[in-house]
The first five atom37 places (N, CA, C, CB, O) and aatype in JSON, in Angstrom:
{
  "aatype": [12, 0, 6, 14, 1, 14, 1, 0, 10, 0, 3, 15, 6, 11, 9, 16, 9, 2, 10, 7, 19, 19, 3, 10, 7, 5, 9, 3, 10, 10, 19, 5, 6, 7, 13, 18, 15, 2, 1, 16, 3, 10, 9, 1, 16, 0, 9, 1, 2, 5, 10, 0, 16, 8, 7, 3, 0, 10, 1, 2, 16, 10, 0, 1, 1, 16, 10, 19, 19, 7, 10, 5, 3, 18, 7, 1, 14, 6, 10, 6, 0, 0, 1, 3, 0, 7, 6, 1, 10, 1, 9, 5, 0, 10, 7, 10, 19, 1, 9, 0, 6, 3, 19, 16, 14, 3, 10, 0, 1, 6, 0, 9, 6, 15, 9, 0, 19, 10, 7, 19, 10, 5, 0, 15, 14, 5, 19, 11, 0, 0, 10, 0, 7, 1, 9, 8],
  "atom_mask": [
    [1, 1, 1, 1, 1],
    [1, 1, 1, 1, 1],
    [1, 1, 1, 1, 1],
    [1, 1, 1, 1, 1],
    [1, 1, 1, 1, 1],
    [1, 1, 1, 1, 1],
    [1, 1, 1, 1, 1],
    [1, 1, 1, 1, 1],
    [1, 1, 1, 1, 1],
    [1, 1, 1, 1, 1],
    [1, 1, 1, 1, 1],
    [1, 1, 1, 1, 1],
    [1, 1, 1, 1, 1],
    [1, 1, 1, 1, 1],
    [1, 1, 1, 1, 1],
    [1, 1, 1, 1, 1],
    [1, 1, 1, 1, 1],
    [1, 1, 1, 1, 1],
    [1, 1, 1, 1, 1],
    [1, 1, 1, 0, 1],
    [1, 1, 1, 1, 1],
    [1, 1, 1, 1, 1],
    [1, 1, 1, 1, 1],
    [1, 1, 1, 1, 1],
    [1, 1, 1, 0, 1],
    [1, 1, 1, 1, 1],
    [1, 1, 1, 1, 1],
    [1, 1, 1, 1, 1],
    [1, 1, 1, 1, 1],
    [1, 1, 1, 1, 1],
    [1, 1, 1, 1, 1],
    [1, 1, 1, 1, 1],
    [1, 1, 1, 1, 1],
    [1, 1, 1, 0, 1],
    [1, 1, 1, 1, 1],
    [1, 1, 1, 1, 1],
    [1, 1, 1, 1, 1],
    [1, 1, 1, 1, 1],
    [1, 1, 1, 1, 1],
    [1, 1, 1, 1, 1],
    [1, 1, 1, 1, 1],
    [1, 1, 1, 1, 1],
    [1, 1, 1, 1, 1],
    [1, 1, 1, 1, 1],
    [1, 1, 1, 1, 1],
    [1, 1, 1, 1, 1],
    [1, 1, 1, 1, 1],
    [1, 1, 1, 1, 1],
    [1, 1, 1, 1, 1],
    [1, 1, 1, 1, 1],
    [1, 1, 1, 1, 1],
    [1, 1, 1, 1, 1],
    [1, 1, 1, 1, 1],
    [1, 1, 1, 1, 1],
    [1, 1, 1, 0, 1],
    [1, 1, 1, 1, 1],
    [1, 1, 1, 1, 1],
    [1, 1, 1, 1, 1],
    [1, 1, 1, 1, 1],
    [1, 1, 1, 1, 1],
    [1, 1, 1, 1, 1],
    [1, 1, 1, 1, 1],
    [1, 1, 1, 1, 1],
    [1, 1, 1, 1, 1],
    [1, 1, 1, 1, 1],
    [1, 1, 1, 1, 1],
    [1, 1, 1, 1, 1],
    [1, 1, 1, 1, 1],
    [1, 1, 1, 1, 1],
    [1, 1, 1, 0, 1],
    [1, 1, 1, 1, 1],
    [1, 1, 1, 1, 1],
    [1, 1, 1, 1, 1],
    [1, 1, 1, 1, 1],
    [1, 1, 1, 0, 1],
    [1, 1, 1, 1, 1],
    [1, 1, 1, 1, 1],
    [1, 1, 1, 1, 1],
    [1, 1, 1, 1, 1],
    [1, 1, 1, 1, 1],
    [1, 1, 1, 1, 1],
    [1, 1, 1, 1, 1],
    [1, 1, 1, 1, 1],
    [1, 1, 1, 1, 1],
    [1, 1, 1, 1, 1],
    [1, 1, 1, 0, 1],
    [1, 1, 1, 1, 1],
    [1, 1, 1, 1, 1],
    [1, 1, 1, 1, 1],
    [1, 1, 1, 1, 1],
    [1, 1, 1, 1, 1],
    [1, 1, 1, 1, 1],
    [1, 1, 1, 1, 1],
    [1, 1, 1, 1, 1],
    [1, 1, 1, 0, 1],
    [1, 1, 1, 1, 1],
    [1, 1, 1, 1, 1],
    [1, 1, 1, 1, 1],
    [1, 1, 1, 1, 1],
    [1, 1, 1, 1, 1],
    [1, 1, 1, 1, 1],
    [1, 1, 1, 1, 1],
    [1, 1, 1, 1, 1],
    [1, 1, 1, 1, 1],
    [1, 1, 1, 1, 1],
    [1, 1, 1, 1, 1],
    [1, 1, 1, 1, 1],
    [1, 1, 1, 1, 1],
    [1, 1, 1, 1, 1],
    [1, 1, 1, 1, 1],
    [1, 1, 1, 1, 1],
    [1, 1, 1, 1, 1],
    [1, 1, 1, 1, 1],
    [1, 1, 1, 1, 1],
    [1, 1, 1, 1, 1],
    [1, 1, 1, 1, 1],
    [1, 1, 1, 1, 1],
    [1, 1, 1, 1, 1],
    [1, 1, 1, 0, 1],
    [1, 1, 1, 1, 1],
    [1, 1, 1, 1, 1],
    [1, 1, 1, 1, 1],
    [1, 1, 1, 1, 1],
    [1, 1, 1, 1, 1],
    [1, 1, 1, 1, 1],
    [1, 1, 1, 1, 1],
    [1, 1, 1, 1, 1],
    [1, 1, 1, 1, 1],
    [1, 1, 1, 1, 1],
    [1, 1, 1, 1, 1],
    [1, 1, 1, 1, 1],
    [1, 1, 1, 1, 1],
    [1, 1, 1, 0, 1],
    [1, 1, 1, 1, 1],
    [1, 1, 1, 1, 1],
    [1, 1, 1, 1, 1]
  ],
  "atom_positions": [
    [[-16.81, -24.14, 14.77], [-15.87, -23.44, 13.73], [-15.79, -21.96, 14.14], [-16.44, -23.57, 12.15], [-16.74, -21.32, 14.58]],
    [[-14.77, -21.58, 13.98], [-14.33, -20.31, 14.25], [-14.84, -19.39, 13.02], [-12.75, -20.31, 14.45], [-14.88, -19.84, 11.88]],
    [[-15.2, -18.16, 13.32], [-15.64, -17.26, 12.29], [-14.44, -16.51, 11.67], [-16.66, -16.27, 12.86], [-13.47, -16.11, 12.31]],
    [[-14.66, -16.36, 10.15], [-13.3, -15.82, 9.63], [-13.15, -14.28, 10.16], [-13.24, -15.89, 7.88], [-14.12, -13.54, 10.32]],
    [[-11.9, -13.95, 10.4], [-11.57, -12.39, 10.7], [-11.95, -11.53, 9.49], [-9.93, -12.13, 11.03], [-11.66, -11.84, 8.33]],
    [[-12.61, -10.4, 9.84], [-12.78, -9.49, 8.77], [-11.58, -8.96, 8.24], [-13.57, -8.47, 9.15], [-10.56, -8.93, 8.92]],
    [[-11.62, -8.49, 6.96], [-10.35, -7.93, 6.23], [-9.83, -6.71, 6.74], [-10.59, -7.68, 4.81], [-10.66, -5.93, 7.2]],
    [[-8.71, -6.39, 6.75], [-8.31, -5.06, 7.43], [-8.83, -3.97, 6.51], [-6.64, -4.91, 7.66], [-9.08, -4.28, 5.34]],
    [[-9.01, -2.75, 6.91], [-9.4, -1.7, 6.19], [-8.4, -1.26, 4.89], [-9.55, -0.62, 7.19], [-7.18, -1.44, 4.95]],
    [[-8.91, -0.82, 4.01], [-8.15, -0.68, 2.73], [-6.98, 0.55, 3.11], [-9.31, -0.22, 1.35], [-5.93, 0.65, 2.47]],
    [[-7.29, 1.36, 4.11], [-6.35, 2.52, 4.49], [-5.34, 1.98, 5.67], [-7.29, 3.89, 5.05], [-4.6, 2.78, 6.24]],
    [[-5.33, 0.81, 5.94], [-4.65, 0.43, 6.98], [-3.89, -0.76, 6.76], [-5.44, 0.3, 7.99], [-4.4, -1.79, 6.32]],
    [[-2.46, -0.62, 7.12], [-1.5, -1.8, 6.82], [-0.78, -2.25, 8.23], [-0.3, -1.31, 5.63], [-0.29, -1.36, 8.91]],
    [[-0.7, -3.48, 8.63], [0.07, -3.63, 9.8], [1.55, -3.73, 9.57], [-0.38, -4.78, 10.51], [1.99, -4.41, 8.64]],
    [[2.25, -3.13, 10.32], [3.84, -3.08, 10.36], [4.54, -3.56, 11.48], [4.32, -1.76, 10.25], [3.95, -3.43, 12.56]],
    [[5.54, -4.05, 11.49], [6.23, -4.43, 12.71], [7.64, -3.5, 12.8], [6.53, -6.11, 12.68], [8.37, -3.28, 11.84]],
    [[7.88, -2.95, 14.32], [9.13, -2.42, 14.29], [9.77, -2.92, 15.44], [9.15, -1.0, 14.22], [9.15, -3.39, 16.4]],
    [[10.99, -2.82, 15.37], [11.88, -3.03, 16.78], [12.52, -2.05, 17.27], [12.93, -3.95, 16.71], [13.32, -1.39, 16.62]],
    [[12.16, -1.79, 18.74], [12.59, -0.7, 19.34], [13.59, -0.98, 20.37], [11.55, -0.02, 19.84], [13.54, -2.15, 20.73]],
    [[14.52, -0.27, 20.96], [15.2, -0.54, 22.11], [14.33, -0.43, 23.47], [0.0, 0.0, 0.0], [13.33, 0.28, 23.58]],
    [[14.8, -1.15, 24.37], [14.05, -1.18, 25.7], [13.87, 0.16, 26.18], [14.77, -1.99, 26.78], [12.74, 0.47, 26.58]],
    [[14.86, 1.08, 26.23], [14.67, 2.24, 26.77], [13.68, 3.15, 26.03], [15.89, 2.81, 26.91], [12.93, 3.87, 26.68]],
    [[13.66, 3.14, 24.78], [12.87, 3.78, 23.76], [11.41, 3.21, 24.35], [13.32, 3.3, 22.05], [10.61, 4.07, 24.72]],
    [[11.09, 2.0, 24.43], [9.85, 1.34, 24.5], [9.45, 1.87, 26.2], [10.02, -0.52, 24.14], [8.34, 2.26, 26.55]],
    [[10.28, 1.79, 26.81], [10.04, 2.21, 28.29], [9.45, 3.71, 28.4], [0.0, 0.0, 0.0], [8.52, 3.97, 29.16]],
    [[10.02, 4.59, 27.65], [9.82, 5.88, 27.62], [8.48, 6.18, 26.78], [11.05, 6.51, 27.08], [7.88, 7.24, 26.95]],
    [[8.08, 5.28, 25.95], [6.79, 5.39, 25.26], [5.87, 4.78, 26.31], [6.72, 4.62, 23.77], [4.85, 5.45, 26.46]],
    [[5.95, 3.79, 27.02], [5.13, 3.35, 27.99], [4.75, 4.48, 29.09], [5.78, 2.17, 28.58], [3.62, 4.69, 29.53]],
    [[5.91, 5.15, 29.45], [5.75, 6.23, 30.52], [4.8, 7.29, 29.84], [7.27, 6.93, 30.99], [3.84, 7.74, 30.47]],
    [[5.04, 7.62, 28.74], [4.27, 8.78, 28.15], [2.63, 8.19, 28.21], [4.88, 9.17, 26.41], [1.77, 8.92, 28.69]],
    [[2.32, 7.02, 27.76], [1.17, 6.4, 27.79], [0.59, 6.54, 29.13], [1.32, 5.08, 27.4], [-0.52, 7.06, 29.25]],
    [[1.28, 6.1, 30.19], [0.82, 5.97, 31.51], [0.54, 7.35, 32.11], [1.83, 5.19, 32.32], [-0.31, 7.57, 32.96]],
    [[1.31, 8.2, 31.59], [1.02, 9.68, 32.13], [-0.09, 10.51, 31.23], [2.5, 10.58, 32.1], [-0.34, 11.7, 31.4]],
    [[-0.68, 9.72, 30.3], [-1.93, 10.26, 29.63], [-1.54, 10.99, 28.45], [0.0, 0.0, 0.0], [-2.46, 11.55, 27.85]],
    [[-0.31, 11.12, 27.95], [-0.13, 11.89, 26.75], [-0.72, 11.29, 25.45], [1.29, 12.1, 26.58], [-1.19, 11.95, 24.52]],
    [[-0.64, 9.89, 25.52], [-0.96, 9.15, 24.48], [-1.96, 7.97, 25.16], [0.41, 8.64, 23.75], [-1.89, 7.54, 26.31]],
    [[-2.97, 7.56, 24.06], [-3.9, 6.62, 24.66], [-3.27, 5.21, 24.75], [-5.2, 6.57, 23.85], [-3.63, 4.45, 25.65]],
    [[-2.27, 4.81, 23.75], [-1.55, 3.66, 23.81], [-0.24, 3.86, 22.95], [-2.41, 2.5, 23.35], [0.02, 4.94, 22.4]],
    [[0.55, 2.76, 22.87], [1.83, 2.6, 22.03], [1.46, 3.14, 20.61], [2.36, 0.98, 21.96], [2.04, 4.12, 20.13]],
    [[0.53, 2.49, 20.0], [0.18, 2.88, 18.61], [-0.16, 4.21, 18.44], [-0.87, 2.14, 18.1], [0.22, 4.76, 17.41]],
    [[-0.85, 4.86, 19.3], [-1.31, 6.3, 19.12], [-0.14, 7.12, 19.04], [-2.22, 6.81, 20.27], [-0.12, 8.03, 18.21]],
    [[1.01, 6.88, 19.94], [2.23, 7.58, 19.92], [2.98, 7.53, 18.59], [3.05, 7.08, 20.97], [3.46, 8.55, 18.09]],
    [[3.09, 6.22, 18.0], [3.71, 5.92, 16.97], [3.15, 6.43, 15.72], [3.86, 4.69, 16.98], [3.91, 6.89, 14.87]],
    [[1.84, 6.38, 15.5], [1.04, 6.97, 14.38], [1.39, 8.61, 14.45], [-0.7, 6.62, 14.59], [1.64, 9.26, 13.43]],
    [[1.37, 9.13, 15.69], [1.57, 10.57, 15.81], [3.01, 10.96, 15.36], [1.31, 11.02, 17.27], [3.27, 12.02, 14.79]],
    [[3.82, 10.08, 15.66], [5.28, 10.38, 15.27], [5.4, 10.37, 13.98], [6.28, 9.49, 15.78], [5.93, 11.33, 13.43]],
    [[4.94, 9.3, 13.25], [5.0, 9.26, 11.73], [4.31, 10.15, 11.01], [4.62, 8.12, 11.24], [4.73, 10.45, 9.89]],
    [[3.14, 10.72, 11.5], [2.35, 11.74, 10.95], [3.34, 13.08, 10.86], [1.0, 11.96, 11.89], [3.66, 13.66, 9.82]],
    [[3.7, 13.39, 12.09], [4.6, 14.31, 12.29], [5.82, 14.34, 11.26], [5.01, 14.13, 13.6], [6.12, 15.37, 10.65]],
    [[6.35, 13.38, 11.16], [7.61, 13.21, 10.29], [7.04, 13.64, 8.85], [8.27, 11.53, 10.3], [7.52, 14.54, 8.16]],
    [[6.06, 12.95, 8.56], [5.42, 13.16, 7.02], [5.08, 14.68, 6.68], [3.93, 12.29, 6.86], [5.37, 15.24, 5.62]],
    [[4.45, 15.19, 7.72], [4.21, 16.61, 7.69], [5.47, 17.53, 7.52], [3.52, 16.96, 8.92], [5.52, 18.46, 6.71]],
    [[6.36, 17.21, 8.27], [7.68, 17.79, 8.41], [8.41, 17.71, 6.77], [8.59, 16.84, 9.68], [9.09, 18.63, 6.31]],
    [[8.18, 16.71, 6.18], [8.75, 16.42, 4.96], [7.8, 16.57, 3.79], [9.28, 15.11, 5.01], [7.99, 16.03, 2.7]],
    [[6.56, 17.48, 4.13], [5.57, 17.52, 3.1], [5.92, 18.14, 1.73], [0.0, 0.0, 0.0], [5.43, 17.7, 0.69]],
    [[6.77, 19.16, 1.75], [7.22, 19.82, 0.7], [8.05, 18.76, -0.31], [8.07, 21.01, 1.25], [7.84, 18.81, -1.52]],
    [[9.0, 17.79, 0.24], [9.76, 16.99, -0.53], [8.69, 15.99, -1.04], [10.97, 16.36, 0.23], [8.66, 15.81, -2.25]],
    [[7.84, 15.34, -0.28], [6.86, 14.34, -0.69], [6.04, 14.93, -1.99], [5.84, 14.01, 0.6], [5.92, 14.25, -3.01]],
    [[5.52, 16.21, -1.86], [4.76, 16.81, -2.98], [5.68, 17.06, -4.18], [4.08, 18.15, -2.54], [5.14, 16.92, -5.27]],
    [[6.81, 17.37, -4.17], [7.61, 17.37, -5.12], [7.9, 16.23, -5.84], [8.54, 17.81, -4.74], [7.88, 16.25, -7.07]],
    [[8.2, 15.08, -5.09], [8.52, 13.87, -5.63], [7.32, 13.37, -6.23], [9.09, 12.97, -4.67], [7.39, 12.98, -7.39]],
    [[6.22, 13.33, -5.6], [4.83, 12.95, -6.19], [4.71, 13.56, -7.57], [3.59, 13.48, -5.27], [4.44, 12.76, -8.48]],
    [[4.86, 14.78, -7.88], [4.69, 15.58, -9.02], [5.76, 15.12, -10.08], [4.81, 17.1, -8.64], [5.43, 15.03, -11.26]],
    [[7.08, 14.83, -9.66], [8.06, 14.64, -10.57], [7.75, 13.09, -11.19], [9.54, 14.84, -9.82], [7.73, 12.91, -12.41]],
    [[7.53, 12.09, -10.31], [7.17, 10.67, -10.37], [5.93, 10.54, -11.21], [6.94, 10.06, -8.95], [5.9, 9.56, -11.95]],
    [[4.86, 11.41, -11.21], [3.5, 11.22, -11.71], [2.93, 9.91, -10.89], [3.5, 10.99, -13.41], [2.42, 8.98, -11.5]],
    [[3.0, 9.92, -9.88], [2.32, 8.76, -8.92], [0.89, 9.03, -8.72], [2.98, 8.68, -7.41], [0.59, 10.21, -8.57]],
    [[0.1, 8.28, -8.7], [-1.35, 8.26, -8.38], [-1.38, 7.94, -7.11], [-2.2, 7.35, -9.15], [-0.8, 6.9, -6.8]],
    [[-2.02, 8.72, -6.06], [-2.19, 8.76, -4.83], [-3.47, 8.13, -4.38], [-2.05, 9.99, -4.47], [-4.54, 8.57, -4.8]],
    [[-3.43, 7.17, -3.59], [-4.79, 6.72, -2.88], [-5.01, 5.08, -3.25], [0.0, 0.0, 0.0], [-4.14, 4.22, -3.11]],
    [[-6.29, 4.88, -3.72], [-6.61, 3.5, -4.19], [-6.84, 3.3, -5.55], [-7.71, 3.02, -3.58], [-7.58, 4.11, -6.11]],
    [[-6.32, 2.35, -6.21], [-6.56, 1.97, -7.59], [-6.89, 0.64, -7.54], [-5.45, 2.2, -8.51], [-6.23, -0.2, -6.92]],
    [[-8.14, 0.36, -8.33], [-8.72, -0.92, -8.38], [-8.64, -1.22, -9.95], [-10.26, -0.94, -7.72], [-8.9, -0.38, -10.82]],
    [[-8.3, -2.38, -10.16], [-8.14, -2.98, -11.61], [-9.03, -4.3, -11.62], [-6.46, -3.36, -12.0], [-8.7, -5.25, -10.91]],
    [[-10.0, -4.34, -12.31], [-10.67, -5.64, -12.5], [-10.69, -6.16, -13.81], [0.0, 0.0, 0.0], [-10.09, -5.47, -14.65]],
    [[-11.25, -7.23, -14.21], [-11.35, -7.84, -15.52], [-11.77, -6.82, -16.58], [-12.34, -8.98, -15.49], [-11.14, -6.71, -17.63]],
    [[-12.88, -6.06, -16.28], [-13.42, -5.21, -17.37], [-12.3, -4.11, -17.72], [-14.86, -4.5, -16.91], [-12.18, -3.86, -18.92]],
    [[-11.53, -3.47, -16.92], [-10.78, -2.42, -17.18], [-9.38, -3.05, -17.87], [-10.58, -1.58, -15.82], [-8.81, -2.39, -18.74]],
    [[-8.91, -4.24, -17.47], [-7.89, -4.84, -18.09], [-8.09, -5.46, -19.56], [-7.5, -5.79, -17.21], [-7.19, -5.43, -20.4]],
    [[-9.44, -6.06, -19.8], [-9.7, -6.46, -20.95], [-9.91, -5.13, -21.81], [-10.83, -7.4, -20.88], [-9.52, -5.21, -22.97]],
    [[-10.34, -4.17, -21.49], [-10.38, -2.76, -22.4], [-9.19, -2.5, -22.72], [-10.93, -1.45, -21.77], [-8.93, -2.45, -23.92]],
    [[-8.23, -2.28, -21.83], [-6.71, -2.04, -22.17], [-6.19, -2.97, -23.1], [-5.81, -2.11, -20.96], [-5.52, -2.55, -24.04]],
    [[-6.41, -4.3, -22.96], [-5.92, -5.15, -23.81], [-6.43, -5.1, -25.15], [-6.07, -6.3, -23.32], [-5.62, -5.01, -26.07]],
    [[-7.72, -5.14, -25.41], [-8.38, -4.99, -26.44], [-7.97, -3.52, -27.25], [-9.77, -5.14, -25.98], [-8.04, -3.47, -28.47]],
    [[-7.64, -2.6, -26.6], [-7.28, -1.37, -27.41], [-5.81, -1.27, -27.55], [-7.8, -0.06, -26.77], [-5.23, -0.21, -27.79]],
    [[-5.24, -2.43, -27.4], [-3.63, -2.6, -27.73], [-2.95, -1.87, -26.58], [0.0, 0.0, 0.0], [-1.77, -1.66, -26.83]],
    [[-3.3, -1.49, -25.55], [-2.66, -0.83, -24.62], [-1.94, -1.7, -23.55], [-3.55, 0.02, -24.09], [-2.41, -2.83, -23.4]],
    [[-0.95, -1.36, -22.82], [-0.46, -2.08, -21.82], [-0.18, -0.99, -20.58], [0.81, -2.89, -22.35], [0.54, -0.02, -20.81]],
    [[-0.72, -1.17, -19.4], [-0.74, -0.41, -18.49], [0.67, -0.41, -17.74], [-1.85, -0.73, -17.74], [1.33, -1.43, -17.54]],
    [[1.03, 0.87, -17.36], [2.19, 1.23, -16.35], [1.38, 1.69, -15.12], [3.29, 2.5, -16.93], [0.74, 2.74, -15.16]],
    [[1.41, 0.99, -14.13], [0.69, 1.47, -13.11], [1.87, 1.98, -11.93], [-0.38, 0.27, -12.63], [2.73, 1.23, -11.45]],
    [[1.72, 3.18, -11.65], [2.53, 3.76, -10.64], [1.64, 4.52, -9.6], [3.56, 4.72, -11.3], [0.92, 5.46, -9.92]],
    [[1.73, 4.03, -8.34], [0.93, 4.58, -7.24], [1.66, 4.63, -5.84], [-0.34, 3.75, -7.12], [2.59, 3.92, -5.45]],
    [[1.07, 5.51, -5.26], [1.49, 5.63, -3.64], [0.11, 5.3, -2.99], [2.11, 7.35, -3.1], [-0.89, 6.0, -3.14]],
    [[0.16, 4.25, -2.3], [-1.14, 3.72, -1.46], [-1.35, 2.37, -1.6], [0.0, 0.0, 0.0], [-0.55, 1.52, -1.22]],
    [[-2.51, 2.1, -2.19], [-3.01, 0.71, -2.41], [-3.48, 0.39, -3.99], [-4.29, 0.49, -1.4], [-4.33, 1.06, -4.58]],
    [[-2.84, -0.64, -4.5], [-3.36, -0.95, -5.85], [-4.04, -2.44, -5.57], [-2.05, -0.95, -7.1], [-3.44, -3.29, -4.92]],
    [[-5.17, -2.63, -6.05], [-5.82, -3.96, -6.09], [-6.12, -4.4, -7.26], [-6.92, -4.04, -5.41], [-6.64, -3.66, -8.1]],
    [[-5.83, -5.74, -7.51], [-6.09, -6.28, -8.68], [-7.15, -7.4, -8.57], [-4.86, -6.72, -9.24], [-6.87, -8.34, -7.83]],
    [[-8.26, -7.41, -9.17], [-9.48, -8.07, -8.67], [-9.11, -9.69, -8.73], [-10.87, -7.63, -9.64], [-8.15, -10.06, -9.42]],
    [[-9.83, -10.53, -8.05], [-9.86, -11.81, -7.88], [-10.13, -12.37, -9.39], [-10.91, -12.17, -6.78], [-9.48, -13.35, -9.77]],
    [[-11.0, -11.82, -10.16], [-11.37, -12.3, -11.37], [-10.44, -12.07, -12.49], [-12.57, -11.81, -11.66], [-10.68, -12.48, -13.62]],
    [[-9.39, -11.43, -12.18], [-8.28, -11.24, -13.26], [-7.26, -12.51, -13.33], [-7.38, -9.86, -12.91], [-6.47, -12.8, -12.43]],
    [[-7.43, -13.23, -14.6], [-6.36, -14.29, -14.71], [-5.03, -13.92, -14.78], [-6.55, -15.05, -15.78], [-4.76, -12.75, -15.05]],
    [[-4.12, -14.76, -14.58], [-2.73, -14.52, -14.75], [-2.35, -14.07, -16.27], [-1.97, -15.82, -14.35], [-1.46, -13.25, -16.51]],
    [[-3.14, -14.72, -17.23], [-2.9, -14.3, -18.51], [-3.36, -13.04, -18.92], [-3.36, -15.15, -19.31], [-2.73, -12.43, -19.78]],
    [[-4.38, -12.56, -18.43], [-4.86, -11.31, -18.51], [-4.03, -10.3, -17.94], [-6.04, -11.27, -17.97], [-3.83, -9.27, -18.58]],
    [[-3.56, -10.47, -16.88], [-2.63, -9.55, -16.22], [-1.38, -9.45, -17.06], [-2.29, -10.02, -14.76], [-0.92, -8.32, -17.25]],
    [[-0.79, -10.47, -17.58], [0.36, -10.29, -18.36], [0.18, -9.63, -19.73], [0.97, -11.54, -18.52], [1.07, -9.03, -20.33]],
    [[-1.06, -9.81, -20.15], [-1.42, -9.07, -21.68], [-1.63, -7.65, -21.31], [-2.93, -9.68, -22.54], [-1.23, -6.8, -22.1]],
    [[-2.26, -7.26, -20.12], [-2.56, -5.78, -20.01], [-1.74, -5.1, -19.1], [-3.94, -5.52, -19.62], [-2.01, -3.91, -18.97]],
    [[-0.83, -5.53, -18.44], [-0.02, -4.82, -17.41], [1.42, -4.93, -17.92], [-0.2, -5.47, -15.91], [1.94, -6.04, -18.05]],
    [[2.03, -3.86, -18.2], [3.46, -3.66, -18.68], [4.36, -3.68, -17.37], [3.64, -2.21, -19.53], [5.26, -4.5, -17.21]],
    [[4.05, -2.73, -16.48], [4.73, -2.65, -15.1], [3.85, -2.18, -13.99], [5.93, -1.71, -15.15], [2.83, -1.51, -14.16]],
    [[4.31, -2.58, -12.88], [3.65, -1.86, -11.62], [4.8, -1.46, -10.77], [2.59, -2.85, -10.72], [5.79, -2.17, -10.62]],
    [[4.63, -0.23, -10.2], [5.5, 0.2, -9.16], [4.54, 0.75, -8.1], [6.59, 1.26, -9.66], [3.75, 1.66, -8.36]],
    [[4.65, 0.13, -6.84], [3.6, 0.55, -5.83], [4.57, 0.91, -4.62], [2.39, -0.71, -5.47], [5.44, 0.15, -4.19]],
    [[4.26, 2.26, -4.1], [4.82, 2.56, -2.83], [3.55, 2.29, -1.93], [5.47, 4.11, -2.73], [2.55, 2.99, -2.03]],
    [[3.65, 1.25, -1.05], [2.48, 0.99, -0.27], [2.21, -0.57, -0.37], [0.0, 0.0, 0.0], [3.02, -1.42, 0.0]],
    [[0.94, -0.83, -0.94], [0.45, -2.17, -0.8], [-0.17, -2.51, -2.32], [-0.72, -2.26, 0.49], [-0.86, -1.73, -2.98]],
    [[0.24, -3.8, -2.68], [-0.25, -4.54, -3.95], [-1.04, -5.59, -3.59], [0.84, -5.08, -4.84], [-0.41, -6.49, -3.04]],
    [[-2.38, -5.78, -3.73], [-3.14, -6.98, -3.47], [-3.55, -7.32, -4.72], [-4.27, -6.86, -2.5], [-4.1, -6.63, -5.58]],
    [[-3.2, -8.53, -4.72], [-3.56, -9.45, -6.01], [-3.44, -10.88, -5.67], [-2.57, -9.19, -7.27], [-2.8, -11.19, -4.66]],
    [[-4.05, -11.91, -6.5], [-3.71, -13.27, -6.12], [-2.38, -13.91, -6.14], [-4.38, -14.0, -6.82], [-1.63, -13.44, -7.0]],
    [[-1.98, -14.7, -5.54], [-0.6, -15.06, -5.6], [-0.3, -15.57, -7.09], [-0.26, -16.18, -4.48], [0.83, -15.43, -7.56]],
    [[-1.24, -16.12, -7.75], [-1.08, -16.52, -9.16], [-0.77, -15.03, -10.15], [-2.61, -17.38, -9.64], [0.14, -14.98, -10.98]],
    [[-1.44, -14.21, -9.94], [-1.33, -12.91, -10.64], [0.04, -12.37, -10.35], [-2.44, -11.89, -10.19], [0.82, -12.08, -11.26]],
    [[0.37, -12.21, -8.89], [1.81, -11.76, -8.53], [2.98, -12.54, -9.2], [2.0, -11.9, -7.0], [4.02, -12.07, -9.65]],
    [[2.56, -13.89, -9.17], [3.75, -14.69, -9.73], [3.79, -14.33, -11.33], [3.54, -16.43, -9.46], [4.88, -14.12, -11.86]],
    [[2.69, -14.26, -12.01], [2.61, -13.86, -13.53], [3.48, -12.49, -13.68], [0.91, -13.59, -14.04], [4.34, -12.43, -14.56]],
    [[3.27, -11.53, -12.93], [3.9, -10.23, -13.12], [5.1, -10.04, -12.43], [3.06, -9.21, -12.77], [5.58, -8.91, -12.46]],
    [[5.74, -11.04, -11.75], [6.97, -10.92, -10.79], [8.0, -10.08, -11.54], [7.64, -12.42, -10.38], [8.55, -9.15, -10.95]],
    [[8.26, -10.35, -12.71], [9.44, -9.56, -13.34], [8.99, -8.08, -13.69], [0.0, 0.0, 0.0], [9.84, -7.31, -14.12]],
    [[7.73, -7.68, -13.51], [7.2, -6.36, -13.84], [6.9, -5.65, -12.64], [6.01, -6.42, -14.68], [6.52, -4.5, -12.87]],
    [[6.95, -6.02, -11.28], [6.66, -5.35, -10.07], [7.99, -4.77, -9.7], [6.04, -6.3, -8.96], [8.97, -5.5, -9.52]],
    [[8.06, -3.44, -9.58], [9.1, -2.86, -9.08], [8.7, -2.23, -7.71], [9.62, -1.91, -10.05], [9.54, -1.61, -7.05]]
  ]
}
């Protein structure tokens, strides 16, 4: 029996991009010449450089939209406390939002008014289905 693969790190998400053959060849040439250790290294560096270039715009947008940056975890205790206090959460994040496996679809519907995530939302398929109209 094969061992299950470990889960990806919380700060890492796999993406797929399509590149033209000339661009890909140029990337491979830079890797061969030792400028980068591999294709991924070049792509990560290019993305980080672009994010740094637009740093002021990102900071201004984050402040204007009041987004929480990083990791947000919501489990049964937090959602039950919100529900019992008569509150409904408006979750706005840039990064990763995780809704724990112990959260039922009914509890999620009762405690969460809306979710807006720029990044990744991790929740059970049942909770995602229950909140489908509230995820933006």
